[in-house]
N, C-alpha and C positions, 0 to 999 in steps of 0.2 A: 504493500500500500504506500501511497505517497504521503509526504509530509505537507502540511499546510500551516499557514501562519496568520498573523494579523497585520492589517495595514489600514490606512485612512479609508473611511467609508465602508468599513467591514460589514458585510451582511446585507448591503443594499443590492437590489436586483441589477444584474449585469445585462445590458442590452444585447439582443441576439447578434447584432453586427458591431459590437463594441470594438474600438481600437485595442490592439493587444496591450498597449501600455496601460490602459485602464484595467483590462482583465488581470494583468500581472499584479496590479496594485490592490485588486479586490478579490475576484473570484478564486484565484489560486492561493490566496494568503489569508483567508478569513477564519480559520478554525482554531488555531492554537491560542489566539488571544483570549479565548473564552474561559481560561482556567480560573478566573475569579468568580465565575457563576457556578453555584453548586446547589443541588436540591436538598431540601430538608429531609430528614429521615436517616441520613448517614452522617455520623460525626466526622468533622474535618480531621484529617490526619496532621499531626504536628510536624513542624519543619524538621525536628530532630528524628522522628521516626522515618520520615521520607528519606532523610540523609542516610540513616542506618540501612534502610532497604536498598538504596542506591549503592552504598558501599558493599552490601552483600552481593549485588549483581556484579560489581567489579571483581570481587573475590571469586565468584563462580566462573566468570570469563577467564580469569587468570588460570584457574584450575583446568579448564577445557583447552585453552590456547597453549598454555605452558606444556601440558602433556602431549599435545599434538607436535609442538616444536621439539620436545625432548625425545619422544618415542616414535614419531611417524615421519616428520619432515625429512626429505622432500617428497614423500609419497602424497597422494591426493587426499587421503583421509586417514584418520586415526581409528584403529580397532581397539576400543577402550577396555574390553575384557581381556584381551591377550597382550595389550600394551605394545602394539606394533602398528606399522603403517599398512594400509591396504594398497597394493600395487596391482594394476590391471594385468591379468594373465597369470599372476602368482597365487591368486586365491580362487576358490571355486566360483564359477560365474553365477551372478545373481540375475542374469537376463538383462532386461532393459534398464534396470537400476544402475548397472555398470556403465551405461552409455554416458553418464556424467563424468566419468573418469578418463582423463586424457594424458596422464603422466606429466601434468603441468602444475603440480603443487596446488591443487584446487582449493584446499582449505585456506592456505595462506593468502591467495589472491582474493578469495571471497571475504576474507576478514579485514582487508586493508582499511576501508573507511570506518569499520566498526572501531578500530583502534583509535581513530581521531575522535569519533563521537564520545568514546569513553575517556577522552583526555589522556590517552597514552601516546603522546606525540613522539617521544623518544623511541618507543617500540615500533611506531609506524615508520619512522625513518629507517630503522634497522630492517624492517620487513620489506620496504621498497628496495633497498640495496640487495637483499636476498633474491627478490623476484628478478631484478635486472641481471643478477649474476648467475642464477641457477636455473631459471625456468626456460624450457625449450618448447616452442610452439610448433615444431616441425617433426613431430613424432608420427610414426606409422601406426596410428590408432584410429579406429572408427568411433566417432563421438556423436552425441545428439546435438543437432544444430540449435535446438531450443535451449537445452541446458548449458551449452557452451556460451551461447549469447547472454543469457541472464546471469550466469555465475562468473564466467571468465571475462568476456568482453565488458559486461557491466561492472565487474570488480576492478578491472583496469581503468575504466573511465571514472568510476567513483574515486579510486585512489588518485587519479590525475586531478580530478576536481578539487580534492582537499589538499593535494600537494601544492597546487598553484595558490590556493588560499593561504596555506601556511607560509609559503615563500613570500607572499605579499605582506604578511604580518611581520616578517623580518627576523624571526628567531630560528625557525627550523627550515630545512629543505632549501637552503640558499644555493646548493650545488645542483638542484634539480633543473633539468632542461628538456622537459616534455618526454622523457624516456618512456614512461608508462603509456603515453598517448601513441608513441611510435609502435610499441608492442600491440596496442589495441588496433591500430591501423593495419598492422601485419596480420593479425587474427581476422580482422574484417575481410581482407582480401582472400583469406583462406576459406571463409564461409561463403563468399559470393557464388562460387560454382554450384552451390546447392539450389540456387534460384534459376538454373538453366532448364526450365520447364515451359511448356506453352502457356500455362495458366499464370505463371509467376509465383505460384506457391512453391516454397522450398522443399527439397527432399528432406526427410526427417533425420537422416544421418549423413555424415561426410567423413572422409579420411583426411586428417590434418596434413598429411604429407602428399597424398596422391589425388585428393579431390574426389570426383564423382565419375562413375562409369568407366573406370580403367580396370584392367585385370588385377592390378595390385591394390585397387581401392577397396575391393570387397564390399562395395555398396553402390547404390544407383539403380537397383532393380526394384526398389520399393514403389508402390503405387498409392499408398494412403498415408495421411498425416493427420494429427489431431488439430482441431481449430485453434486451440491455444498455441500449439507449436508453430503454426503459420502466422498467427495474429499477435504474437508477443515479441516483436522485433523493432517496432517503430521508435521506441524511446532510445534504445542503445544505438541503433543504426543512424537515426537522425542526429543524436548527440555526436556521434563520430563524424558525420558530415559537417555539422556546425563547428566542431572543434578544429577540423582539418581543412575544410573547404572542398573536400572531395564529395560531390553531390551524389555519386552513384549509390552510396549506401542507403541514404534516405529514399532515393527513387525506387530501389528494389523493395524496401520494406513497405512503402506506400502502395506499390503495385499489388503486393500480396494482400494488404488490407482491402484495397479496392475490389479485388476478386472475391474475397469472402463476403463483402457487403453485397455484391451483385448476386451471389449465390444464396443469400438468405431465403428462407421460405417466405414468399411474399404475403401469403394470407395471415400467417402468424407472426412474421418478423422475427422468427427464431432461427438459430443456426444449430446444426447437428454437432455431434462429437467428433466424427471422423469424416474426412473428405478425400476424394481421389484427386491427387495433385496434377493429373493430366487432363481429366475430363471435367472436373468440378462436381461430379455426382456425389451426393451424400452417401457414405458407406454405412455409417451409424446415424440413425435419424432421431435418436433420443437427444433431449436438450435439457440442460440445467445450468447451474452456476458453479458447479464443482469441477472435478477432474476432467480434463480434456477441453474445457471451454473457459474456465475461470478468468485467466489473465487476458484473454481476448477482450472481454468487456472492460477490464481494468485499464488496458492500454488505450482504448478508444477515448475514455474520459481524460486520462492523463496526457495523451497526445494533444488534446485540446488545450490543456493547461500549459504544457511545455512549449508547444509549437504555435499556438494562437490560430490554428485552422479550425474555424467553427463547423466545418463539415463533419469533423470528428465528434463534436458535441451533438450534432443533429443525429448522427448514427447511434451514438450511445443512448440518447433519449428515446429513440425509436425502439431499440432493443430493451431498454429499461421498462418502458411501458408494457411490452410483451411479457417480460419477466414478472412484473407485478400483477399482470392480468392472469397468467397461466401457471407460473412456477411457484410463486409465493403463495403459501397457504399458512399464514402466520400461526405459530412461529416457525413453521416448517418451510423448507425449500425443496420441492420434489420434482424430479425429472419428468418431462412429458415427451410426447411424440410430436415432432415439428409439424406434421401434416394433420395431426389429431391432438391439438394442444389440451383438450379436455381429458385426454387419456394419460393417466400416470404410467410412466415407464419403469418405475422402481417402487419398492416398498421400503427403501432404505436411503440414507444420505451418506455422503463421504465427507471426510474431515476437511478437505480442501475448501469446501464452501464457507468455512469459518472466516475467510477473508472478507466475505460479502458485506457484513455489517459495517466494516471500515470503509468500503467503497460507497455504501449508502450514506455514510457521514459526509464524504466528499461531495456526493450528489446533493446532500441537504435533506434527505428523507430520514428523519431521526426515529420516528416511532417504530417502523418495522426493524430498524437496526437494533434498537433496544430489545425488542421482542426476541429476535433470532439469537442475539448474543446471550440473553438470559437463558434461553432454552439450552444453548450449548454449554453454558456455565453449569446448569443443573446436571447435565450429562457428565461433565468433568467432576463435579462433586460426588457423583455416584461411582465413577470408575477411576478417579484420580487423574486421568488423562482423557483426551478425546480419542475414542477408538477410531481406527482408520475408516470404518464404516459402521453405522448403527441404524437400527430400524426405526420406523415411525412411532413405535411404542418403547423406544429407547433401550432395546436390548442390543447386545453386541452382535454385529454382523461380521466384521473383520476385526480381530482383537489387537492387531499391531498398533503401535504408536511410535513413529520414527522421530519424535521430538519436534513435531511441526510447529512453526511459529505463528500461523495465521490467526489463532484465537488471541494471542498476545497483541498482535497487530491491531485487530479490531478493538480490543480493550483500550489500547493507547488512543485511538482516534475518538472513541466515545468519550473518554475522559477529557480530551482536548475540546470536544464540541460541547460538553455539558458542564465540565468542571465538577462533576459529581464525585465526591470521595469514595463512593461505593466502588468505583472502578480501581481505585488504589487498593482496596481490600481484595478485589479479584486478582490484581497483580501480585499481591502478597501471597495469596493462595497458590498461584503458579510457581512462585519462588520456593515455597515450602514443599510442594509436591516434587519439584525437580530435585531438590536436595534430599528429600526423604526416600524417593523411589527410583530415581534415575542416576544419581551420583554414584560413581564407582571410583576406585583408587586412581585409575588412569584417565579420568574424564567423566563424561556423562554417556550412558548407554541407552539406546533406543529400547522401548518396551516390546518384547515379543508377544506378550499377551497381557492386556491391562487387567484381566480378571485374576490372573495368578501372580502378577508382578514379575514374571520372568523377563530376562533381558536378551537383547540381541547384540552381537559384537559389531556395533555400528554407531557412528557419530557423524552424521551428514554435515557437509560444509554449511548448509543453510542455518544450522543451529547457531553457529557463531556469527554468520552474516546478518541474521535477522532477530533471533530470539533475544539476545543480550542487548541489541540496539534498542528494540522496542521497550524492553523492561527497564532499561536505564533511563530512557527518555520519559517513561511514565512517571518516574519518581524525581527526575531532575528539574530544578528550577533553571531559569534562563541563564543565570550567572554560573551555573555548573557546567555549561557547555562553552567551549572556547571560541565558537563561531556562531553566527546567526543561522540556525537551522531552518528558519523560515524562508531563507533565500534558495532553498533546494526542494526538489521533488524526489520522492522515493520511487525506485523501480519496483517491480514485483519481487526482486531479491533484496529489496531494501537498500540498494546502492543509491548514492546521492548524485543528482545531476543539477547543475545550477540553472535557475530560471532565466538568467540573462542570455541563455542560448536562444531564446525566442527571437532575439533581435540580431543574431549573428549569422552571417552567411545565408540570408534568407533567399534561397534560389528557387524554392518550391512555391507553386501557386497557393494562395491562401484559400482558394475555393476549388474544390474538385468538380470541374464542369462536366465530367462524364456521368455523374450520378444525379438522379432527380429525387426530390424530396416532397413531391406534391401531396403525398398521403399524410404528411406530418401535421400534427396539431401544434400551433405555436405556443399553446399553454404549457407544453412540455418544457419550454425554454425559459420560463419566467425566473427561475432561481437556479443558481449553480452551486450555492453553498448555504448552510444554515446561518441564520442570524439568531444567536442565542438570546439576545435581548427580546426578540419576538417570541421565541419558543418558551421561555421560562419565566416571564415577568409576573403573571397573575396566578400561576400555579406552581409553587416551588416543589410540590410533590409529583410533578409531571412524570419524570423518569421512574420514580418509585411506584407510581400507580400503574405504569405499564408492566413493570417487572413483577409486581406482587402476585398477580394471578398465575404466574408461572413458577412460583417458589416450590410447589410440591409436585410439579409436573412429572418427575421421574421417580418420586418416592413410592415405596411398596405399600405403605399404609399411612394414613393420617386421620385425625390430627394426633401427632405423636405425644404431645404434652398431656392430653386427656388420658390417653392409653396408659401412660406411665402412672398417673395419679390413680387410675382405677386398679392397676396391677398392684400398687402398694396397699390399697385398701383390701384387695383379695387376700394378700398375705396376712393381714391383720384379722382375718376371720370372716369378712364379708363374702357373700355369694357372688361368684363370677357371673358376668352377663351372658345372656343367651347367644350362642354362636349360630351362624346361618346353617352350618353343616348338621347341627343337632335339631333344627326346627322341624316340628311336625304340625301341620295345620289342624289335626284332630286332637291335639293335646290342649286341654283347657288352661293348664298352667302357662303354656307357651303363649296362648292368646292373651292372657292377662298381662304377661310381661310385655308383649307387643303394644298393648294399650297404654301401658305406663311409659313406653318409649315414644308414644305419639304415632305408632304405626297401626294402621287399620288393614283388615283383610277383606278382600272382595272375591267372591266365588264367581268365576266366569262360566258362560254357558258351555264352553268346550271342556269343562272338567278341571281346568287349571285354576289357580288362585292368583290374585293380583295384590301386591303389597303397596300401600301408599303411606308416606310419612308426612305429617304436618308437625313440624318441630314445636309450634306454639301450643300444641295439645299435649305435649309431654309433661310428666309430673314435675320435672326439674330440668335445669340446664344440663346436668350430668346425664340424666336419662335421655335427653334429646341427643346428646353426643353419642350415647350408646346406640340409640336408634339409627343415627347416621352411620356409625360403624357397621351395624347389622345390615343396613341396606347396601353398603359398599361390599360387604362380604357376600351378600346374596347376588349382587351383580356379577362378582367375580366367579362365584360358584356356578351360576347359570351360564356364564360365558364359557367356562371350562367344559361344562356338560354339553353345550352346543357344539363346541369344537370336536369333542369326542364322538358325537353322533353325526357329524357332517358327512354328507355323501359327495363324491366328486361331481363336477358338472357333466351334463350330457350334451349331445349334438343333435341338431335338426339340420339335415342335409337336403337341399333341394336337388332332386335327381332328374326332373323332367326337362324338356326343351324350354329354353335354350341354355339352361344352367348345367345339366349333366353332372351334378355333384360338385361344381366349382364353388358354390356358395354354401358355407357351413355356418350355422348360427349357434352361438353358445346358449345353452338352455339350463335352467335350474331343475334339479331332480325333485321327486316327491317321496315322502316317507311311506307311501302306500302304493298299491298297484304293482304291476309287473316291473321287476328289477331288471333294467336293460343290461346291467353288467353281468347278469347270470343267465340271461335268456337271449335268444336270437333277436336281432333288431326287428322293428316293426316298420313295414313299408306300405304306403297307401296314398291315395289322393286325399286332398283336404277339402273340407266343406264347413261353412259357417253354420253354427247352430242357431235355432230360433226357439226361445228368446236367446239373444246373443250372450247374456250373462249366464245361461245354463242353470238358473236357479229353480226352474220348475220343469215339468214334463215337456219334452220337446214337441213343438208343433210341426216340425219337418223331419220326422224320423226317416222318411224315404231318402232324404238328401244326405244324411250322415251314415246311413246303413252301409257297413263294410268300408267306411272311410275314417280318416282321422279328423275329429271334430275340432273346430276352432271356437274358443270360448273367451269371453272377456272377463277379466278379473273384477270382483266386486259383488256386493249384495248378499253373498252367502259363503259357506265354507267350501274349500277346495274339494273335499271329499263328496259333498253334495252334488257339485258339478259333475264329478267323475261318475257318480251313480246314474245321474240323469242321462248322460250321453251313452253310457254303457247299456242302459235299458233301451235306448233307441237303436242299438246295434253298432255303435261306433267301435272301431278296433283300437283306438287310441285317442288321446286328447292333448291339445296345446292350449294352455291358458295364456292370453296376451294381456300384458299390463295395461290398465286404463289410465295410468299416469303419463300423459302425453310428453314425449321427448325423453323418457327414461331409456337408459341403454346400459348394457353390460360394460361399455367402455368406461363409464363413470360411476356405476353403482355396483356394490358387491352382490353376487348371486346369493340366493337363499333357497332353502328347502321348503316345499309346500307341505305343511303339516296336516295331520288328520283332524278329526273333529272331536277327539276324546273318546270316541266309541270304537268298537271293533271294525276295522277296515279290511278284514280278510275277504269280504265279498267283492272288493274291487279287484278285477283281474286284468284290466287294460293298463298300458303305460300312460303316465301323465307327465308332461313337461311344461316348464314355465319360460316364456320369452318376455323380455322387456319390450317397451313400445317400439323402439327403433328396429329391433330385430323382427318383431311381429309385423310391422308395416311392410317389410320386404316381402313377406308371404302374401299379405293382403294386396299389395301393388301388383304382384305377379298374377294373382287371381284375376284382377281387373283387366290385365293386359292379355293373358293367355288362357283364362278360364280354367283349364285343366292343369293343376299343379300337383305333382307327386313329391312326397318327402320321405325321408328315411329317419326314423327315431332310433338312436343308438347311443352306446356309451362313448364312442368316439367315431369320427368320420371314417367312412369306408372309401375304397378306391372307386373312381368313377366307372360307369358302365361303358366299356369300349364299344359295344355294339350300337348303343344309342348314340354315343358321341360321333361315331362314324357317319350317322345320318345327318349330322349338323353340317350346314354350309357356312363355315366361318368367314366372316368379313375381315378385311385386312386391318381394320381399326381395332379389333379386339383380339387379334392373333397374339399380341404380346401379353394379353391377360391370361392366356391359357396356361394351366399347370399340368404337368405330367401326373399320371396316377400315382407314381412313386412319391412325387413331391407332395401330393395331397395328403397322403397318410402322415408324412412328417409334419406338415403344417397343422393338421388336426390335433396331433399329439401336443404340439406346442401351445395351441389354444387351450387345450385341456389343462396343461401345466400352469399357464398363467391364471386361468380362472380358479383353479384349485388354490393357488396362492392367495387370490382374493378372498376365497372362502375362509382360509386359515387366518387371514388378518382381520376379518370383518367383525369378529367378536359379537356383541349384542346386536349390531346393525345387520345381522344376517337374516333377520325376519321382518321385512318391510310390511308385514300384514298387521301390524302395530297395535298400540294401546287403544282400548275403547275410550271414547271421549270422556274425560273426567278431569276435574280441576285437581291436579296433583302437584305437590312440591317435589316428592321423590317417589318412584314406583318401581317395582320389580314383579315379574311374573314367573311362576314355576309350576310345572305339572305335578300332580300327586306322585307320579312315578319317579320324579326327580328328587323328592324331598329327603329320602333316606340315603342318597348316594353320599359317598365320603371321599372326595378327591383330596389331593395334597392340601395341607392347611394353608400354605402361603401361596397366593397368586399375585403376580405383579399387575398393578392397575395399568390399563392402556389409555386412560382418559387423558385428553390434552387440555381439559378445562382448567386444571391446576388447583381449583378449590374443591374440597370434599363435598361442599354443599351443592355443587353444580352437577347433579346426576341426571337431569332431565334429558340431555342430549344422548347419554349412554342408553337410556331406557326407552327412547322415543319409538323404537322399531320392534317391540317385544311380543305383543299378542298376535295370534294367527287369525283373528276374526277379520273378515273382509267387509268393508263398508265403503260405499261411494254413492254420490247422488247423481252421477251421470254415467249410466251403464251403456248408453248407446254409442256405437262407434261412429266416427265422423268419416263420411265418404266424399265430402266436398273438396278435399284438398287436391292440389295439383299432383299428378302422378309423377314420381321420379322415374326417369328412363332407366331401363334395366342395365344398359351399359354403364350408366353412372353408378348404379348400385354395385355392379361388379367391381368397378374401379375403386369404389369406397372400401369394399371388403378386401380387395388385394392390398390396399394401403394398411388396413388393420393387420392383415397376415404378416406383412413386412415388419410392422411394429412388433408383433409378437416374436418373430424370428430374432430381431435385434435385442429384445429384452432378454432372451435366453442366453445370448452371447455377452450380456452386459458384464463389463469388468472395468476396474480403474485403470 
């Protein structure tokens, strides 16, 4: 993340076409001056304690840097467990991770400007001499263009920036004559061959000695690169051009950025993770703000700040609007599919997105920055570090933690924007955790598993380049730093580039005339940075009020304080409270206890019971808290039981002309009727039942006889519908959701439950389709009249005999899948939807609560009451407050009620070709999800 500071007129709107001199005095420099503003609720940290923590950071850096210089230098990295250097080729390969190593003393170069920030000028001068004396950039090593740019080129440029600053001050570096800049220029020319592609996107790897596409190079055959890899070059390359006057570097970096912008998905304004460097086709079409994309967004905004080209700001704001529209689900940031931005591509987040709150601060969007940062902090408090990936219910997905600095970065920027001492306490926690869990005798070791505390023999260069820089600046006052850091911007590797480069060697056009921005809303450009005097004047509890609902977001149980009080009273002889696992609806004593806790019991017509809590009706505040805990336990118990009972999703495959099996719709199963996983699939033509809701004897039995009946959801129980169509002679049933616009893309599937009675009399298969999927069948009926479908546990191969009868047109040839591919695709659809089932918790039953005024409610069937799952279940609520249970319970009862049972036939019919194209996009999305990796 970049550094920002304070200047005249700080916080006022910057005109969209403002002269760069004004921008440099305002937009780029308006955050750091806010340190005097702090929110009530967190006690200010004394100057002495801040100094103590700053000194602790200095000692930690000395421990890490000193051990690297003693045990590893001139190797690229320190191996802190074995106290030796990591040399490429001498240690077992770690795959792509080793592409950062180029036998060029990586950690030393990456640490150069950190030495100056930490006021270690003597050590900096010694380090520069070592780099000039020992480092060789002409090694026969294949390295990552991206990593070499941000770590080595950025490290040399940051070192040069501060070397000339120190030289001007007159005490240190008087001998310096741009030697680091000359090395940077040499490295820049070594990286340029990577851009020799028709698109201008660079190859992901290059040989430092032999370049690209030579036999000796061992590289140049790659076809794909990540968006961040191609879009995180402009700061270093433009700075190199501005420092040296050689415009070619900035030109190449701009061309790569221009190409990425042109290839964005135009309807969503999102970019994918991986792109083909020759064709520009998106290889991975999932989009987020974490791994693979992160610094592309960062560099668009910072390129505007550093270079003064407002086209970069326009691009950033366009992307940011899309991010906040589709990816941001406060406090979460979830990947989506670029063509289907309402479709989540993951159920987990990666640690690299922790930089995003800091970028939002630079943008000026404080509220979501505070929310996401607080969520991440709660995860850290649970696991001591941010796992490399974690699920939406905050379980560990990938347990490693390579000492990443992104969270510290965002903490620093939020403190500078708000002045809230809360963020000093966050920084203090980071320091304590590093010393307690990661510190080893020879440095700091990455965590192999945050759950066990096991270490990995690894200390990446970014740990010294970024972590200590941000932590020190968090606790440092202006006088603690020997230069004005507000005159610099931070690269993604936290290297410092001077803002005066904006007016040096300006050979590039200020406006990119090849791109059009007619779709942009000028309101996106009103502000480029936050004015803390506007954000915090009337509500000093602003930041605290945003954080507070997230305090318990990852806790296993709450409220902890009350539980401790109650446990102490139990030890003194008081009777323990009723636990959900012990509750029996037929036990009078249990009902009396519920009444005391303000919990009432309602018997539903399907045989289950509904629990409703009104805290005001409890006998005392303690009883109300017991009732709240009981309801929470019941939610978790019910959720666990539902997960244990869940069935995998089913498939509805349209096999008649012109589909021939190419369209497979994901369907929800039923807990009754023919089990398609144990019996042969059911195949037949479809027909709509009358009445369409299927809640009474059918008036058109001849139409559904021997066919699969289509029924609308609502008005009665699923089992009742099944009996009515079975009595009319149907061989199967498809229930279509009456909630217009619902889709399995955006809603978790659920099982259709019985009616609390014996359902053994139902012999036909029953499946559920959301509105979007159901409309595909209804539209096909309108266009082709006779529509045949296959109901099965997973899609089957297409019928080759029927397909041979098809006369394919050239326009949909490309949409055809082979029979072998179809099987693979259907399995992937099943896999994704099964994941949705597993993650859906209580929301897996959208047949939901009967209308009642409830504060808190839970429903359980009599058969569930005596089950005894594990005692501790981790809550998956994102509400944060234990009292906010309504959202968790909203979708619990299986009774079907709706006031509009009639299907609408007046809508414009979507062309079948469009339907097929739509579903092919979904299939591609599912294929990409399965291959998802950092």
